[in-house]
C-alpha positions as CSV (number, residue, x, y, z in Angstrom):
1,M,-3.0,-11.0,-24.9
2,A,-5.7,-8.4,-22.7
3,T,-9.6,-8.8,-23.5
4,K,-11.7,-6.1,-22.9
5,V,-11.5,-3.8,-20.0
6,V,-14.2,-4.5,-17.1
7,S,-15.7,-2.1,-14.2
8,A,-13.6,-0.9,-12.0
9,V,-16.0,-2.3,-9.2
10,S,-15.7,-5.8,-10.8
11,R,-14.2,-8.6,-8.2
12,V,-11.2,-10.8,-9.7
13,E,-12.5,-13.7,-7.7
14,S,-15.1,-13.2,-10.3
15,L,-12.6,-12.7,-13.3
16,A,-10.6,-15.4,-12.3
17,K,-13.5,-18.1,-12.3
18,S,-15.2,-17.4,-15.2
19,G,-12.8,-18.9,-17.3
20,L,-10.9,-16.2,-19.2
21,G,-7.8,-17.1,-21.2
22,A,-6.6,-13.5,-21.2
23,I,-6.8,-10.7,-18.4
24,P,-8.7,-7.2,-19.1
25,T,-6.1,-4.7,-19.9
26,Q,-6.4,-2.2,-17.2
27,Y,-4.3,-5.3,-14.9
28,V,-1.7,-5.3,-17.5
29,R,1.3,-3.6,-15.9
30,L,3.7,-1.0,-17.7
31,E,6.3,-2.5,-19.5
32,S,8.8,-0.8,-18.0
33,E,7.1,-3.3,-14.2
34,R,6.9,-6.4,-16.4
35,S,10.6,-7.1,-17.3
36,D,11.6,-9.0,-14.2
37,V,7.6,-10.4,-13.0
38,G,6.7,-13.7,-13.3
39,D,5.0,-16.7,-11.9
40,A,5.2,-16.6,-8.0
41,F,6.4,-20.3,-7.7
42,E,8.8,-20.2,-11.0
43,E,10.5,-17.2,-9.1
44,E,10.5,-19.0,-6.2
45,K,12.3,-21.8,-7.3
46,K,14.7,-19.2,-9.5
47,G,15.6,-17.6,-6.4
48,E,16.5,-20.7,-4.3
49,E,20.1,-19.6,-4.5
50,G,20.6,-16.5,-4.3
51,P,20.3,-14.0,-0.9
52,Q,17.4,-14.8,1.5
53,I,15.3,-12.9,3.6
54,P,16.8,-13.3,7.3
55,V,15.3,-15.3,10.4
56,V,15.4,-13.6,13.4
57,D,14.4,-15.5,16.7
58,L,12.6,-13.7,19.5
59,K,13.2,-16.3,22.2
60,G,16.3,-14.8,23.3
61,F,14.5,-11.6,23.9
62,D,12.9,-13.5,26.9
63,S,16.3,-14.9,28.7
64,E,17.8,-14.4,31.9
65,D,21.2,-14.2,30.6
66,E,21.7,-10.5,29.5
67,A,24.6,-11.6,26.8
68,V,21.7,-13.6,25.3
69,R,19.7,-10.4,25.2
70,R,21.9,-8.4,23.6
71,A,22.5,-10.6,20.9
72,C,18.9,-10.8,20.0
73,V,18.7,-6.8,20.1
74,E,21.9,-6.7,17.8
75,E,20.2,-8.8,15.4
76,M,17.6,-7.4,15.3
77,R,19.1,-4.1,14.4
78,R,21.2,-5.4,12.0
79,V,18.4,-7.2,9.8
80,A,16.0,-3.7,10.5
81,S,19.0,-1.5,9.2
82,E,19.9,-3.7,6.3
83,W,16.8,-5.4,5.3
84,G,13.9,-4.0,7.0
85,V,12.2,-7.4,6.5
86,M,12.3,-10.8,8.4
87,H,10.8,-14.3,9.1
88,M,10.3,-13.8,12.9
89,V,10.1,-17.1,14.7
90,N,9.2,-17.9,18.3
91,H,6.8,-14.8,18.5
92,G,5.1,-16.4,21.2
93,I,1.4,-16.6,19.5
94,P,0.4,-20.4,19.7
95,L,0.2,-22.2,16.2
96,E,-3.0,-23.3,16.8
97,L,-4.7,-19.9,16.8
98,I,-2.3,-18.8,13.5
99,E,-4.3,-21.9,11.8
100,K,-7.6,-20.8,13.0
101,V,-6.8,-16.8,11.7
102,R,-5.8,-18.9,8.5
103,R,-9.0,-20.9,8.6
104,V,-12.0,-17.8,9.2
105,G,-10.5,-16.1,6.9
106,K,-10.4,-18.4,4.3
107,E,-14.0,-19.6,5.3
108,F,-15.1,-16.1,4.5
109,F,-13.7,-15.7,1.2
110,D,-15.4,-18.8,0.4
111,L,-18.4,-17.5,0.9
112,P,-21.0,-16.6,-2.5
113,I,-19.6,-13.0,-4.0
114,E,-23.1,-11.9,-3.3
115,E,-22.3,-12.7,0.4
116,K,-19.1,-10.9,0.8
117,E,-20.7,-8.1,-1.0
118,K,-23.0,-7.3,2.0
119,Y,-19.7,-6.2,3.7
120,A,-18.5,-4.1,0.6
121,N,-17.0,-0.7,1.3
122,D,-17.1,2.8,0.0
123,Q,-13.9,4.0,-1.5
124,S,-15.3,6.9,-3.2
125,S,-16.3,8.0,-0.1
126,G,-13.1,7.3,1.1
127,I,-14.1,4.6,3.5
128,I,-11.8,1.6,2.5
129,A,-13.1,-0.9,5.5
130,G,-15.0,-3.5,4.4
131,Y,-14.8,-6.2,1.5
132,G,-12.9,-4.2,-1.5
133,S,-10.7,-4.2,-4.9
134,K,-8.3,-2.1,-5.4
135,L,-9.2,1.2,-7.8
136,A,-6.6,2.5,-10.2
137,N,-5.7,5.5,-8.0
138,N,-2.1,4.8,-8.9
139,A,0.2,6.9,-10.9
140,S,0.2,3.9,-13.8
141,G,-3.5,3.6,-13.5
142,R,-3.2,-0.4,-13.2
143,L,-5.2,-2.7,-11.0
144,E,-4.4,-4.9,-8.7
145,W,-4.7,-8.7,-8.6
146,E,-6.4,-8.8,-5.8
147,D,-9.9,-8.8,-3.6
148,Y,-9.6,-7.7,0.2
149,F,-11.2,-7.3,3.5
150,F,-10.0,-4.5,5.6
151,H,-10.9,-3.7,9.4
152,L,-9.3,-2.1,12.5
153,I,-8.9,-5.2,15.0
154,F,-7.0,-3.2,18.0
155,P,-7.8,-1.4,20.5
156,H,-11.3,-3.3,20.6
157,D,-12.6,-0.1,21.7
158,K,-12.0,1.5,18.6
159,A,-13.0,-1.2,16.4
160,D,-15.9,-1.1,14.5
161,M,-17.1,-4.9,15.0
162,S,-20.6,-3.9,12.9
163,I,-18.8,-4.6,9.5
164,W,-16.4,-7.4,11.1
165,P,-17.9,-10.9,9.2
166,K,-21.2,-12.4,10.8
167,H,-19.7,-15.6,9.1
168,P,-17.5,-18.0,9.9
169,A,-19.1,-17.9,13.3
170,D,-16.0,-17.5,15.5
171,Y,-14.5,-15.0,12.8
172,V,-14.5,-12.2,15.8
173,E,-13.8,-14.6,18.7
174,V,-10.7,-15.8,16.7
175,T,-9.4,-12.6,15.5
176,K,-10.2,-10.4,18.7
177,E,-7.5,-12.9,20.1
178,F,-5.4,-12.9,17.7
179,A,-5.2,-9.0,17.9
180,E,-4.5,-9.2,21.8
181,R,-1.7,-11.8,21.4
182,L,-0.2,-10.0,18.2
183,R,-0.4,-6.8,20.5
184,G,2.1,-7.7,22.8
185,V,4.4,-8.8,19.9
186,V,4.3,-5.5,18.6
187,S,5.5,-4.3,22.2
188,K,8.2,-6.5,22.5
189,M,9.6,-5.7,18.8
190,L,9.4,-1.8,19.7
191,A,11.3,-2.6,22.8
192,I,14.0,-4.8,21.2
193,L,13.9,-2.2,18.0
194,S,14.6,0.8,20.6
195,L,17.4,-0.5,22.2
196,G,18.6,-1.3,18.5
197,L,19.1,2.5,18.4
198,G,20.7,3.1,22.2
199,L,17.4,4.4,23.4
200,D,15.3,3.4,26.6
201,E,13.4,0.5,25.5
202,A,9.7,2.3,25.8
203,K,10.6,4.9,23.9
204,L,9.1,3.9,20.3
205,E,6.2,2.7,21.9
206,K,5.3,6.0,23.7
207,E,6.2,7.7,20.1
208,L,3.9,6.0,18.4
209,G,1.1,6.5,21.1
210,G,1.1,3.2,23.2
211,M,-1.2,1.2,24.0
212,E,-4.3,3.6,23.4
213,D,-3.7,5.0,20.2
214,L,-1.4,2.8,18.2
215,L,-4.0,1.1,15.7
216,L,-3.4,-2.5,14.3
217,Q,-5.2,-2.4,10.9
218,M,-5.9,-5.8,9.4
219,K,-5.9,-6.4,5.7
220,I,-6.6,-10.2,4.5
221,N,-5.6,-10.0,0.7
222,Y,-7.2,-12.6,-1.6
223,Y,-5.2,-13.4,-4.8
224,P,-6.7,-15.9,-6.9
225,K,-5.4,-17.6,-9.7
226,C,-4.2,-15.8,-12.6
227,P,-3.9,-17.2,-16.3
228,Q,-1.1,-14.4,-17.1
229,P,1.0,-13.9,-13.8
230,D,4.0,-12.5,-16.3
231,L,1.8,-9.6,-16.8
232,A,0.1,-9.0,-13.6
233,L,0.8,-8.0,-10.1
234,G,-1.1,-8.7,-6.9
235,V,0.0,-5.6,-5.1
236,E,2.5,-3.5,-6.9
237,A,5.9,-2.3,-5.3
238,H,5.2,0.3,-2.4
239,T,6.4,0.5,1.1
240,D,4.2,0.7,3.9
241,V,3.2,4.2,5.8
242,S,2.6,1.7,9.1
243,S,5.9,1.5,12.0
244,L,5.7,-2.2,11.4
245,S,3.8,-4.8,9.3
246,F,3.2,-7.8,10.2
247,I,2.5,-10.7,7.2
248,L,0.8,-14.5,7.7
249,H,0.2,-16.5,4.5
250,N,-1.6,-19.9,3.4
251,M,2.2,-20.8,2.4
252,V,1.5,-19.8,-1.2
253,P,4.6,-17.5,-2.1
254,G,4.3,-14.5,-3.8
255,L,6.4,-12.0,-1.9
256,Q,9.2,-10.1,-2.7
257,V,11.1,-7.1,-1.5
258,Y,14.1,-5.1,-3.6
259,K,17.5,-5.7,-2.0
260,D,20.4,-4.4,-3.6
261,N,19.0,-3.7,-6.7
262,K,17.1,-7.2,-7.7
263,W,13.6,-8.6,-6.4
264,V,14.2,-11.3,-3.5
265,T,11.3,-13.8,-3.4
266,A,10.4,-14.8,-0.1
267,K,10.3,-18.3,0.6
268,C,7.3,-20.0,2.9
269,F,8.9,-20.3,6.1
270,P,6.9,-22.7,8.5
271,D,5.4,-21.4,11.6
272,S,7.1,-17.7,11.5
273,M,5.1,-14.3,10.3
274,I,6.9,-12.3,8.1
275,V,8.0,-8.6,9.4
276,H,8.2,-5.4,7.7
277,I,9.8,-2.2,9.2
278,G,7.5,0.8,8.0
279,D,8.0,4.0,6.9
280,T,6.9,5.4,10.4
281,L,9.9,3.6,11.6
282,E,12.3,4.8,9.0
283,I,11.5,8.2,9.6
284,L,11.7,7.8,14.0
285,S,15.2,6.2,13.6
286,N,16.4,8.6,10.9
287,G,16.7,6.1,8.3
288,N,18.4,3.6,10.6
289,Y,15.9,1.4,9.8
290,K,14.9,0.9,6.7
291,S,11.5,0.5,5.0
292,I,11.8,-1.9,2.3
293,L,10.2,-1.8,-1.2
294,H,7.5,-4.8,-1.7
295,R,5.5,-6.3,-4.6
296,G,3.5,-9.3,-4.6
297,L,3.7,-11.7,-7.6
298,V,0.6,-14.1,-8.5
299,N,0.5,-17.4,-10.2
300,K,-1.4,-19.6,-12.2
301,E,-2.2,-22.9,-9.9
302,K,-3.1,-21.8,-6.3
303,V,-5.2,-18.7,-4.6
304,R,-3.0,-16.8,-2.2
305,I,-4.4,-15.4,0.8
306,S,-2.3,-13.2,2.8
307,W,-3.1,-11.7,6.4
308,A,-1.3,-8.4,7.0
309,V,-1.4,-6.0,10.2
310,F,-0.5,-3.0,10.0
311,C,0.5,-1.1,12.9
312,E,0.1,2.7,13.0
313,P,0.0,5.6,14.5
314,P,-2.8,7.9,15.3
315,K,-3.6,10.3,12.5
316,E,-3.1,13.8,13.4
317,K,-1.9,13.1,17.1
318,I,1.4,13.1,17.2
319,V,4.0,14.6,14.8
320,L,6.5,12.1,13.3
321,K,10.2,13.2,12.9
322,P,13.6,11.9,13.3
323,L,13.9,10.9,17.0
324,P,16.2,14.2,18.6
325,E,18.7,11.4,20.4
326,L,19.1,10.5,16.8
327,V,20.2,14.0,15.4
328,T,23.7,15.5,15.3
329,D,25.6,17.6,13.4
330,K,26.9,14.5,11.7
331,T,23.6,12.9,11.2
332,P,21.2,15.9,10.3
333,A,17.7,15.1,10.3
334,K,16.7,13.3,6.9
335,F,12.9,14.1,7.1
336,S,10.8,16.9,7.8
337,P,8.1,16.7,10.3
338,R,4.6,15.8,9.5
339,T,1.4,13.7,10.5
340,F,1.0,10.6,10.1
341,N,-2.3,11.5,7.9
342,Q,0.3,14.3,6.0
343,H,2.6,11.2,5.6
344,I,0.0,9.0,3.9
345,Q,-1.7,12.2,1.7
346,H,2.0,12.9,0.8
347,K,2.4,9.2,-0.8
348,L,-0.8,8.5,-2.2
349,F,-0.9,11.8,-4.3
350,K,2.9,12.8,-4.5
351,K,2.7,16.2,-2.5
352,T,6.2,18.5,-2.3
353,Q,8.3,18.2,0.9
354,E,6.8,21.6,1.0
355,D,3.4,20.6,1.9
356,L,4.7,18.4,5.3
357,I,4.6,21.6,7.3
358,T,4.7,21.0,11.2
359,P,1.2,21.6,12.4
360,K,0.6,24.2,14.1
């Protein structure tokens, strides 16, 4: 079973490369979590015959044929309502740019650990930007089998470029270009989702802060090979606090979503991005769109890397609540008003609904 406890600042990469045959105790999930946890490759094979995360094609929204546009809106609405997650294709970001993003992220994590430590964050001071590993600040007190690099990538004038990796040399250039292209996709997605709610297509973008205040935060997740993947999780089950989350990966499986009381393993779908609906859109849509519970498995064979970009409203400037157009006597508000920061605190510290009061 598990070996000795190690320091919380130990990097998972170091543990994985040390040749250990059993994982330290603080990475072993509680028994209540482990009944359906397994090696990501094995779980992917098991799930081939079951339900699959839907594929949504964005190309139709650019059509001059109104019926084609409407069909794209309706399909997005259906998937966002029933699943809250999708494989998005024909998103418009050049595949060669996506390959560059994968390359520069991998090259950063291929650096020696002592080189990466120059970018270490200080979670004890509340600073999560930079290179880090998850602290045990969750209810289970367990650690996740991952290291990461976290940074704000858009708007450029709000990004702290001093913490961005200097190696590889084109990391900044590639990541900035990707952020700009992705921001266009975010606007398109929000327009489609607005129309799906029967609203003006600019509504959700405006409610979330617009081009000036909606933030894109990137977290590069590095999941080393794990000797006991049936005992560990790369990321524990959670919903995202964001409005939308976009995920690229290195074609190694690991993502699972919880649908109809069972875990569904995401296939590695070529030339696509995975998109999650987050809590913020669930609140604004008054529950019409679903923020799906998901988690990350690990495996014995291959390192998995994923690039998650979280689209977040400003923390204090906007009050999140169900849009008035979607609240009626038959469909009352399902969520109390809160700032984005209050929502984060509520999730982190399990505060009660009474703590979520409208700011004065």
